[in-house]
Steps between C-alpha positions, in 0.01 A plus 500: 500500500633148524295226656638302790420133561219576744335740256526246218346229717210724608427616144517146362262371766241772447526464120450123514190545714374764258550275197314220676214735592463616141558174321337222700165519314680400180584166663168447680254231404134552420391434860714775652361828625659773292390827660811703571297693756558204730875535450518875553475516882764231540728654241464843660568356845819338369604801293523760777746319730702393197529861383628585846746213469630643172549841664679351801718279281593791272583723795709224656687432176567862402509690829233756408374741762165655595534766229488229234181355646348849505598542135321177418184629669513832313532328163219257582275793589595678176422190296166457675413864432574459128266207449172697520627728220409232249184373667231427245729554198619191315872450539583841649698381800797729580568296812690247288749762388594587858515138617740405220732795561491462878567127473801577282646732765402310816596156377298176485444450874362839590350524150281198568385641833437841343280360224296289740452771762416764239232275350358428845486871586344589166231235550408661831504843336279406204271251674648218294521248783383156393616145434722633221704731725762249630559387143545862387748553783705200393497591132597863555773381735638282221491797260710716732728211593568429133602861445750463782648192331568674167867513398732797543360672810836668571636571153203543265373858484334746264298405195614139506369450850171670414463278193560191714247612761244597235531159333472322833207721602312417180555125536418495871184707446369238258614208716332656803166478320565143387596381847208678666263331256591170666333629815162561337498265203395182689180683606363485145531124463228372266370845405663524157640182351769668290664698778383353830694284740411129497606323823675173433584574135863462386722793591577584137133533408425721798800722423374541143161609632673729748693680226179538301333643810782752548485610136124542519483682833806658660733583211312824441604605851849350499629667183397856603657435840824402328487807275443738792788341690736545203399863440537597866833319528652694210338829599566500875726204568832685507379757751328243720799266503734784598269606783456143624872431498575820686233420759617141547860611550386727779295213642818289520413251225824323412696746710863383503659444837868588534739530790786749497794419726589766750840670517781298660582587860784744552831364622539521874129557563373326811 
């Protein structure tokens, strides 16, 4: 699904705000308060109306109907229901597989909304509501949006498409963990000198500590998540993509509009 100018503007705005919310501690001085828990209510308050703006802009640009919105809700509920399947098991998160494939079919605009809403619903379902939730919503939205931006949505099919989605799923699963670490990493400032955040230090030094922190803590979760996403994509991706494309066609995603001229009037007709 192609993005119109209003959809692009809405996605760019929400992404810029998200990058600022994640990255501002890296530029803060030693006197700044760094608890992301203070950011979370404001970020969440900004995120909800902006998600609605993305939906409205996408509908306005593409002419989708109520069936498409219902389809979005069904997929968000399915993604939320899949998240508890891996609860308590390192890296077993089948939700990523569905978000990547659905983002590929729905396109970047609705893909972003799907990832964010699915993460919000899953947090309510699993009791995972906290200062991290708005950041999870943003990051999962980016994962699904990126899948919608992959090349060849109309011509690439079969094993080549599955290989592309599996590679993207693996990379995005690891990047999801890296980006989410930015939400919690400033909390540990001063706790461990080799991996902790030091407010006011040069950006390069803090990024080096951040990478060391990721290697020491989250990589054991990120790599299994990537592996599970790849396996599920190759095992079930073809069937799921076919079902999603059939459902979205019935929901009037990208439905072509054509006008057929009527027959010419008969001679002598009044």
